[in-house]
C-alpha positions in Angstrom: 39.0 71.4 6.2 40.6 71.8 2.8 39.1 74.4 0.4 36.3 73.3 -1.9 34.3 74.4 -4.9 30.8 75.5 -3.6 29.3 74.8 -7.0 30.5 71.2 -7.0 31.7 69.6 -3.9 32.9 66.6 -5.9 35.1 68.7 -8.2 38.2 66.9 -7.0 36.8 63.4 -7.3 36.2 63.2 -11.0 37.5 60.6 -13.4 41.3 60.0 -13.1 41.9 62.6 -10.4 44.0 60.3 -8.2 46.0 61.7 -5.3 49.8 61.2 -5.4 49.4 59.0 -2.4 47.5 56.3 -4.3 49.3 56.2 -7.5 50.9 52.8 -8.0 48.4 51.0 -5.7 46.9 47.7 -6.8 43.7 48.0 -8.6 41.4 45.8 -6.6 37.8 45.5 -5.3 37.8 44.6 -1.7 34.7 42.6 -0.7 34.0 41.7 3.0 31.9 38.6 3.5 29.8 39.0 6.7 28.7 35.3 6.7 32.0 33.6 5.9 34.2 36.2 7.9 36.5 36.5 4.9 37.8 39.3 2.7 37.8 38.7 -1.1 40.1 40.6 -3.5 38.9 41.0 -7.1 41.1 42.1 -10.0 38.7 44.5 -11.9 40.6 44.1 -15.1 39.8 40.3 -15.3 36.6 40.3 -13.1 37.9 37.4 -11.0 38.7 36.8 -7.4 42.6 36.7 -7.1 43.0 36.4 -3.4 41.2 36.1 -0.1 42.0 35.7 3.6 40.1 35.3 6.9 39.1 38.3 9.0 37.2 38.6 12.3 33.5 38.1 12.9 31.0 39.9 10.6 33.1 42.3 8.5 30.7 45.1 7.4 32.6 47.6 5.4 36.0 48.2 3.8 36.9 51.9 4.5 39.7 54.1 2.9 41.7 56.1 5.5 41.5 59.9 5.5 44.9 60.0 3.7 44.1 57.1 1.4 47.2 55.2 2.4 45.4 52.4 4.3 42.2 50.5 4.0 40.3 49.2 7.1 38.2 46.1 7.3 35.6 46.9 9.9 34.6 43.8 11.8 31.4 44.5 13.7 30.9 41.4 15.9 34.7 40.7 16.0 35.2 44.2 17.5 38.3 44.9 15.5 39.4 46.8 12.5 42.1 45.3 10.3 44.4 47.6 8.3 45.2 46.6 4.7 48.2 47.9 2.7 46.8 48.9 -0.7 50.2 48.5 -2.3 50.1 44.7 -1.6 46.5 44.0 -0.6 47.8 42.3 2.5 46.4 42.7 6.1 48.3 44.2 9.1 47.9 43.7 12.8 44.3 44.0 14.0 43.2 46.9 16.2 40.7 46.3 19.0 37.7 48.6 18.7 34.4 48.1 20.5 31.3 47.8 18.3 32.7 49.1 14.9 29.7 48.9 12.5 31.0 51.7 10.2 33.9 54.1 10.1 34.1 57.8 9.0 36.6 60.7 9.5 36.2 64.3 10.3 36.9 66.7 7.3 40.1 67.9 8.9 41.4 64.4 9.5 41.7 64.9 13.2 39.4 62.2 14.3 38.2 58.8 13.1 34.5 58.3 13.8 33.6 54.8 14.8 29.9 54.2 14.3 29.0 52.1 17.3 25.5 51.1 16.2 24.6 48.7 19.1 26.0 51.1 21.8 24.1 54.0 20.1 27.0 56.4 20.0 29.8 57.9 17.8 33.2 57.3 19.2 36.0 59.7 18.4 39.5 58.2 17.9 42.9 59.4 17.2 43.4 57.8 13.8 47.1 57.4 14.3 47.2 55.8 17.8 43.6 54.4 17.7 43.1 55.7 21.3 39.5 56.7 22.0 39.3 60.4 22.9 35.6 60.9 23.5 32.1 59.6 22.7 28.8 61.1 21.7 25.6 59.3 22.7 23.0 59.6 20.0 19.2 59.8 20.6 18.2 57.1 18.1 18.6 53.4 17.3 20.6 51.9 14.5 22.9 54.8 13.5 24.7 53.6 10.4 25.4 55.9 7.4 26.2 59.7 7.2 27.6 62.5 5.1 28.9 66.0 5.7 27.7 69.4 4.6 29.7 71.2 1.9 31.7 73.2 4.4 32.1 70.3 6.8 30.3 72.1 9.7 27.6 69.4 10.1 26.9 65.8 9.3 23.6 64.2 8.7 23.3 60.6 10.1 20.7 58.0 9.4 19.3 55.8 12.2 17.7 52.8 10.5 15.9 51.1 13.4 14.1 54.2 14.8 13.5 55.9 11.4 15.4 59.1 12.4 17.9 61.5 10.9 20.3 63.4 13.2 22.0 66.7 12.6 25.4 66.7 14.3 28.2 69.2 14.9 31.2 66.9 14.7 33.7 69.6 15.8 31.7 70.4 18.9 30.6 66.7 19.2 27.0 67.8 19.8 23.6 66.7 18.4 21.9 69.7 17.0 18.6 68.2 15.9 16.5 65.1 15.1 14.0 64.6 12.3 11.7 61.5 12.4 11.2 60.1 8.9 9.8 56.8 9.8 10.7 53.9 7.5 14.2 52.6 7.5 16.7 55.3 6.4 20.0 54.0 5.0 22.7 55.7 2.9 23.1 59.5 2.9 24.7 61.5 0.1 25.0 65.3 -0.5 24.1 66.8 -3.9 27.0 68.3 -5.9 25.8 71.8 -5.2 25.7 71.1 -1.5 22.0 72.0 -1.1 20.3 68.7 -0.7 21.0 65.5 1.3 19.6 62.4 -0.4 18.6 59.7 2.0 17.8 56.2 0.9 14.9 54.5 2.6 14.6 50.7 2.4 11.0 50.6 3.7 9.7 53.5 1.7 11.5 52.3 -1.5 13.1 55.6 -2.6 15.1 58.6 -1.5 14.1 61.5 0.7 15.3 65.1 -0.1 16.5 66.8 3.0 17.5 70.4 3.7 20.3 69.7 6.2 20.6 73.3 7.5 16.9 73.5 8.5 16.6 69.7 9.0 13.3 69.4 7.0 12.1 67.0 4.4 11.6 68.7 1.0 10.3 65.7 -0.9 10.5 62.1 -1.8 11.4 60.2 -5.0 10.3 56.6 -5.4 13.1 54.5 -6.9 12.4 50.8 -6.1 11.9 48.3 -3.3 14.7 48.3 -0.7 16.5 51.5 -1.7 19.8 51.3 0.0 23.1 52.7 -1.4 23.8 56.1 -3.0 26.8 56.8 -5.4 27.4 60.0 -7.5 28.8 59.5 -11.0 32.3 60.7 -11.6 31.0 63.6 -13.8 28.6 64.4 -11.0 25.6 64.4 -13.4 23.9 61.3 -11.8 23.2 59.5 -8.6 23.1 55.7 -8.7 20.6 54.2 -6.2 20.8 50.5 -5.4 17.4 48.9 -4.8 18.3 45.9 -2.8 14.8 44.5 -2.4 14.0 44.2 -6.1 17.4 43.7 -7.8 17.8 47.0 -9.7 19.7 50.2 -9.8 18.0 53.5 -10.5 19.8 56.4 -12.1 18.7 59.9 -11.0 19.8 63.1 -12.7 21.0 65.7 -10.1 20.0 68.7 -12.2 16.4 67.8 -12.7 16.0 65.4 -9.8 14.3 63.0 -12.2 14.9 59.3 -12.8 16.4 58.7 -16.2 16.8 54.9 -16.3 16.6 51.7 -14.2 19.0 48.8 -14.7 17.6 45.4 -13.7 19.6 42.3 -12.7 18.2 39.4 -14.8 16.8 36.7 -12.6 16.9 39.0 -9.5 19.6 40.1 -7.1 20.3 42.2 -4.0 22.5 45.1 -5.0 23.8 46.8 -1.8 27.0 48.8 -1.1 29.9 49.5 -3.3 31.4 52.3 -5.4 32.3 53.8 -8.8 35.6 53.0 -10.5 38.3 55.7 -10.8 37.5 56.2 -14.5 33.8 56.4 -13.8 32.9 53.7 -16.3 31.7 51.1 -13.9 29.6 50.8 -10.7 30.5 47.8 -8.5 27.9 46.6 -5.9 27.8 43.7 -3.5 24.9 41.2 -3.8 24.1 41.0 -0.1 21.9 37.9 -0.2 23.1 36.3 -3.4 26.8 35.7 -2.6 28.0 37.7 -5.6 29.3 41.1 -6.8 27.6 43.0 -9.6 29.3 45.2 -12.2 27.3 47.8 -14.1 28.3 49.8 -17.2 27.5 53.4 -16.2 26.7 54.8 -19.6 23.3 56.5 -19.2 22.1 55.2 -22.6 23.9 51.9 -23.0 24.5 51.0 -19.4 23.5 48.0 -17.3 24.7 44.8 -15.8 27.8 43.4 -17.4 29.3 40.9 -14.8 28.3 38.8 -11.8 31.2 37.4 -9.7 30.7 34.8 -7.0 32.1 35.7 -3.6 31.3 34.0 -0.3 27.7 34.1 1.1 27.1 37.5 2.6 29.1 40.3 0.8 28.4 43.8 2.1 30.3 47.1 2.0 32.8 46.6 -0.8 35.4 49.2 -1.7 36.7 49.9 -5.2 40.3 51.0 -5.0 42.1 53.3 -5.6 39.6 56.2 -5.8 39.9 59.8 -6.9 39.8 62.6 -4.4 42.0 64.6 -2.0 40.8 62.9 1.2 38.4 60.3 2.4 35.5 60.9 4.8 35.1 57.1 5.2 32.4 54.5 4.5 33.2 52.6 1.3 34.6 55.7 -0.3 33.0 59.1 0.4 35.8 61.3 -1.0 36.1 65.1 -1.5 
């Protein structure tokens, strides 16, 4: 994998650090609607839907390719992924893929990892030809989100329906261990210093602190009902945690592991998946059960909800684009 800063694994993803490959791309927020089977494009400068088009059944996430040059709409029930040209925002020919709930990439870019949730496996594909090369059966139910260690040797994956975490050697394509947490683990994100994996738990209403090397739980921080998505700030000082079950976002300081503020959505909401803008000034999240997208000002003192934008009925894994970084590990924008 490319070299990294061991003191800050997000050193190359800070505000404005756009790769040459993405310069000139349209600034858009891509929102998949899992109920209407449609993709909405929002212009973040005017906070308005400017385009939309039909996709296949139950699109779950919009995922940046390893080299950032393509976006993929991952259609779970439709069993396809649809490439999007970020220069135009237009879709290309669909690619047939069995059971694509989510999509990641190995740190060297060699493989695309299709998270086949129903089939309980990770499928390894050539990301150029989209031919499946191998599969890894996983000993859990509901594998969904994951993140890599700082050096890329292992990944930690959450299994929401069996309450487990898996430690996987992606290069060897081997499960190294399993930790039963209970609850309903969701998004996974590594701390900037590479020491702790944060794991959101919807049932427990907070985040677990996990030592990935030893695969042990070090602690738990309550954040709010339905804790779901995890997003580091561009300056890597904070972690934004979407609490889907109560309509709030908690802000955790990495250095102290303390919660510093909570932003509430007036009247309620269901903040889910999304991402931080390239300049770091806004956090965009889908409103999973409210048919809308939320925009938060990320200032730790003056921050909070600024916009609500109507989109379809079931928005899920939206992607803010373009994003800083040298390469994408997948999901809605896990970049390094």
